[in-house]
C-alpha positions as CSV (number, residue, x, y, z in Angstrom):
1,M,172.6,89.0,34.7
2,S,174.9,85.9,34.8
3,K,174.6,85.7,38.6
4,T,170.9,85.8,38.5
5,L,170.7,83.1,36.0
6,F,173.1,81.0,38.0
7,S,171.0,81.3,41.0
8,V,167.8,80.3,39.3
9,V,169.5,77.3,37.6
10,G,171.1,76.3,40.9
11,L,167.8,76.4,42.7
12,A,166.1,74.4,40.0
13,A,168.8,71.7,40.2
14,L,168.5,71.5,43.9
15,G,164.8,71.1,43.7
16,A,165.1,68.3,41.2
17,A,167.5,66.5,43.3
18,L,165.3,66.6,46.3
19,L,162.4,65.3,44.3
20,V,164.4,62.3,43.0
21,A,165.5,61.5,46.4
22,S,162.0,61.6,47.7
23,C,160.7,59.3,45.0
24,G,163.5,56.8,45.2
25,N,163.3,56.4,49.0
26,S,159.5,56.4,49.5
27,E,159.7,54.6,52.8
28,L,161.3,57.6,54.3
29,A,158.3,59.6,53.3
30,Q,155.8,57.3,55.2
31,P,154.9,58.2,58.7
32,V,156.4,55.9,61.3
33,P,153.5,54.1,63.0
34,T,153.5,54.5,66.7
35,Q,153.2,51.6,69.1
36,P,150.2,51.7,71.4
37,T,151.3,52.7,74.8
38,A,150.1,50.5,77.6
39,A,147.6,52.4,79.8
40,Q,149.3,53.6,82.9
41,P,147.3,53.0,86.1
42,V,145.8,56.1,87.3
43,P,147.1,56.6,90.8
44,Q,144.3,56.4,93.3
45,P,144.3,58.4,96.5
46,A,145.1,56.3,99.6
47,P,142.1,55.4,101.6
48,A,141.3,57.9,104.2
49,T,142.2,56.8,107.7
50,P,139.0,56.4,109.7
51,Q,138.7,59.2,112.2
52,P,136.9,58.6,115.5
53,A,133.4,60.1,115.6
54,A,133.3,63.4,117.1
55,A,132.1,63.2,120.7
56,A,128.7,64.7,121.4
57,P,129.0,67.9,123.4
58,A,128.9,67.2,127.1
59,A,125.7,68.1,128.8
60,P,126.0,70.9,131.2
61,V,126.6,69.5,134.7
62,A,124.1,70.7,137.2
63,P,125.6,71.9,140.5
64,A,125.5,69.2,143.1
65,V,122.5,69.4,145.4
66,P,123.5,68.9,149.0
67,A,121.9,65.8,150.6
68,A,119.1,66.5,153.0
69,P,120.4,66.3,156.5
70,A,119.4,63.1,158.3
71,F,116.5,63.5,160.7
72,V,118.0,62.8,164.1
73,R,115.6,62.6,167.0
74,S,116.4,65.2,169.6
75,G,114.5,63.6,172.4
76,R,112.5,66.8,172.9
77,A,108.7,66.7,172.7
78,P,107.4,68.6,169.6
79,N,105.1,71.4,170.5
80,L,101.5,71.7,169.3
81,G,102.4,73.9,166.3
82,Q,105.0,71.5,165.1
83,I,102.7,68.5,165.4
84,K,99.9,70.3,163.5
85,Q,102.3,71.2,160.7
86,A,103.7,67.6,160.5
87,V,100.2,65.9,160.3
88,E,98.6,68.5,158.0
89,G,98.6,66.2,155.0
90,F,97.2,63.1,156.7
91,G,93.5,64.0,156.4
92,E,91.0,66.6,155.6
93,G,90.1,69.4,158.0
94,R,92.0,71.3,160.6
95,P,93.9,69.0,162.9
96,D,93.1,69.5,166.6
97,V,95.7,68.0,168.9
98,L,94.2,66.3,171.9
99,G,96.4,67.1,174.9
100,K,100.1,66.8,175.2
101,P,102.1,64.2,173.3
102,L,103.0,61.0,175.2
103,A,106.7,60.1,175.5
104,L,107.6,56.5,174.4
105,G,111.0,56.8,176.1
106,D,113.2,56.5,172.9
107,G,112.9,60.0,171.5
108,R,109.4,59.3,170.0
109,F,106.1,60.6,171.1
110,V,102.4,59.6,170.5
111,A,100.1,62.5,169.5
112,A,96.3,62.2,169.3
113,V,94.6,64.3,166.6
114,H,90.9,65.0,165.9
115,R,89.7,66.6,162.7
116,G,85.9,66.9,163.3
117,K,85.2,63.5,161.9
118,K,84.2,60.3,163.7
119,T,87.9,59.3,163.9
120,V,90.8,59.9,166.3
121,Q,94.2,59.7,164.6
122,F,97.2,58.5,166.6
123,F,100.6,59.6,165.3
124,V,104.1,58.6,166.4
125,V,106.2,61.7,166.0
126,S,109.7,62.9,166.8
127,E,111.4,66.3,166.9
128,S,114.6,67.5,165.3
129,G,115.9,71.0,164.6
130,G,112.6,72.8,165.5
131,A,110.4,70.5,163.3
132,A,108.3,67.4,163.9
133,Q,108.4,64.3,161.7
134,V,105.7,61.6,161.5
135,E,107.1,58.1,161.9
136,G,103.7,56.2,161.7
137,S,100.0,56.6,162.3
138,V,96.8,54.7,162.7
139,D,93.1,55.8,162.7
140,V,90.6,54.8,165.4
141,K,86.9,54.9,164.5
142,I,84.8,56.3,167.4
143,G,81.3,55.6,166.1
144,K,78.3,57.7,167.1
145,Y,80.2,60.8,168.0
146,W,78.3,64.0,168.6
147,D,80.0,67.3,168.0
148,G,77.2,69.6,169.1
149,D,78.0,72.5,171.3
150,G,81.7,72.3,170.5
151,E,82.0,68.8,172.0
152,K,85.1,66.8,171.0
153,P,86.8,63.6,172.0
154,T,89.2,63.7,174.9
155,I,92.1,61.5,176.1
156,P,91.6,61.5,179.9
157,A,94.3,58.8,180.5
158,W,97.1,57.1,178.6
159,E,100.5,55.6,179.4
160,A,103.5,54.2,177.5
161,G,105.6,51.1,178.4
162,D,106.7,47.7,177.3
163,H,103.3,46.2,178.3
164,D,103.7,42.8,176.6
165,A,107.4,42.3,177.6
166,D,108.6,41.9,174.0
167,G,111.3,44.6,174.3
168,E,109.3,47.2,172.3
169,P,107.2,50.1,173.7
170,E,103.4,50.2,173.5
171,A,100.9,52.9,174.5
172,W,97.4,52.5,175.9
173,A,94.9,55.2,175.9
174,L,91.3,55.9,176.9
175,I,89.2,57.8,174.3
176,R,86.1,59.5,175.6
177,F,83.4,61.0,173.4
178,P,79.7,61.9,173.8
179,T,76.7,61.1,171.7
180,A,73.7,63.3,170.9
181,P,71.2,63.8,173.7
182,E,68.0,61.8,173.5
183,P,64.6,62.8,175.0
184,A,64.1,61.8,178.6
185,V,67.5,60.0,178.5
186,G,70.1,62.6,177.8
187,G,73.4,62.1,176.3
188,F,75.4,58.9,176.2
189,T,79.1,58.8,176.9
190,Y,81.4,56.2,175.2
191,G,84.8,55.1,176.3
192,I,87.2,53.2,174.1
193,Y,90.4,51.6,175.6
194,I,93.0,51.0,173.0
195,V,96.6,49.7,173.0
196,L,98.9,50.9,170.2
197,D,101.8,48.7,169.0
198,V,104.3,51.1,167.6
199,D,107.0,48.7,166.2
200,P,107.6,47.8,163.4
201,T,104.5,49.8,162.4
202,V,101.8,51.6,164.3
203,S,98.8,49.3,164.7
204,I,95.9,48.7,167.2
205,A,96.9,45.7,169.4
206,F,93.8,46.0,171.6
207,R,90.4,47.8,171.6
208,E,87.6,47.6,174.1
209,Q,84.6,49.8,174.2
210,T,83.2,50.5,177.7
211,Q,79.5,50.1,178.4
212,V,77.3,53.1,178.0
213,L,75.3,54.4,180.9
214,P,72.7,57.1,180.3
215,F,71.8,58.9,183.5
216,A,69.2,61.3,182.0
217,A,71.0,64.6,181.4
218,T,73.5,63.9,184.2
219,P,77.2,63.8,183.2
220,I,79.0,60.5,183.7
221,E,82.3,60.1,185.5
222,T,84.5,57.2,184.6
223,R,87.2,55.9,186.8
224,G,89.3,53.0,185.6
225,R,92.5,51.2,186.1
226,V,94.6,49.3,183.7
227,T,96.9,46.6,185.1
228,W,99.2,44.2,183.3
229,K,99.8,40.7,184.7
230,D,100.6,37.3,183.2
231,Q,97.5,35.3,184.0
232,N,98.0,32.3,181.7
233,G,101.7,31.6,182.3
234,D,103.1,32.4,178.8
235,G,105.6,34.9,180.1
236,H,103.8,37.9,178.6
237,P,101.5,40.2,180.6
238,D,97.8,40.1,180.0
239,I,95.6,43.3,180.1
240,N,93.1,43.8,182.9
241,I,90.8,46.8,182.7
242,R,88.6,47.5,185.7
243,Y,86.5,50.6,185.5
244,K,83.5,52.1,187.2
245,E,81.1,54.6,185.6
246,C,79.0,56.7,187.9
247,S,76.6,59.6,187.6
248,S,78.4,62.8,188.8
249,Q,75.2,63.8,190.6
250,P,72.6,61.9,192.7
251,V,69.9,60.3,190.5
252,D,66.4,59.3,191.6
253,D,66.2,55.6,191.2
254,G,62.6,55.4,192.4
255,D,63.5,54.8,196.1
256,E,66.0,57.5,196.8
257,W,68.4,59.9,195.3
258,K,71.8,58.4,194.9
259,R,74.7,58.2,192.6
260,L,74.3,55.3,190.3
261,C,77.4,53.2,189.4
262,E,78.3,50.2,187.4
263,T,81.6,48.3,187.6
264,S,83.1,46.4,184.8
265,N,86.1,44.2,184.5
266,V,87.8,43.2,181.2
267,V,90.6,40.7,180.8
268,R,92.4,39.9,177.5
269,H,95.3,37.6,177.0
270,W,98.3,38.4,174.8
271,D,98.5,36.4,171.6
272,R,102.0,35.6,170.2
273,A,100.8,35.0,166.6
274,T,99.1,38.4,166.3
275,D,101.2,40.4,168.9
276,S,97.9,41.6,170.4
277,W,95.5,41.0,173.2
278,V,92.5,38.7,172.4
279,G,90.1,36.3,174.0
280,G,89.9,36.3,177.8
281,K,86.7,37.4,179.5
282,S,84.7,40.4,180.3
């Protein structure tokens, strides 16, 4: 019992002592104010290093197309089938090649084509690798052309050469074509002499239509000659066309039956400014 009592008394004394100490030193009982802490900067992430834009995906590269082979003149004359194929897109209607192509002497040729219209087309063509190529063309109007009974223009004569002495080839041609028959007169026959200048482009440098001689229903024969001679002293040949048209059979002229003929002579001088034959006399 005495130990218990001592323990109680001892605890009470200890509590009283602590209470006195607490009251006598009140500052110790107050909470110590804390000093405000300066705000620490929030670390920012480093700016991102700019990255190059992603390259657009490369477009697929098409396989290289081999260049078309250069058209090299072979010097051979294109055949009629090659000429027809080459000139197909230069007009309407089926092309009808009039005779054989005329050689210009430099690997090129002149071809005359008719399509059932009142026009004869002249093409400068060349051949390479089994195909023909058109290098130039010009159309020649032929006027009152009659295509009855399967008639068509013809090229009875033509020739190539440097006719004006300018170092470049030309080609002259005679185009013949009929007109419709007329009562008591018969058909007319026209002739057109032309000279084609082929450099630098194809053009008509001379054109002369022959006189028309109706001999009833009798066919007409035309015989002509083209010569080149410098007649005005300018150093370039002038063109001289002398031709004769005659009835192929004797005709009654009122006195007797005989072949009727008429002779014509045409002279044209070469003109430097136009590179053609003009003026002169008939």
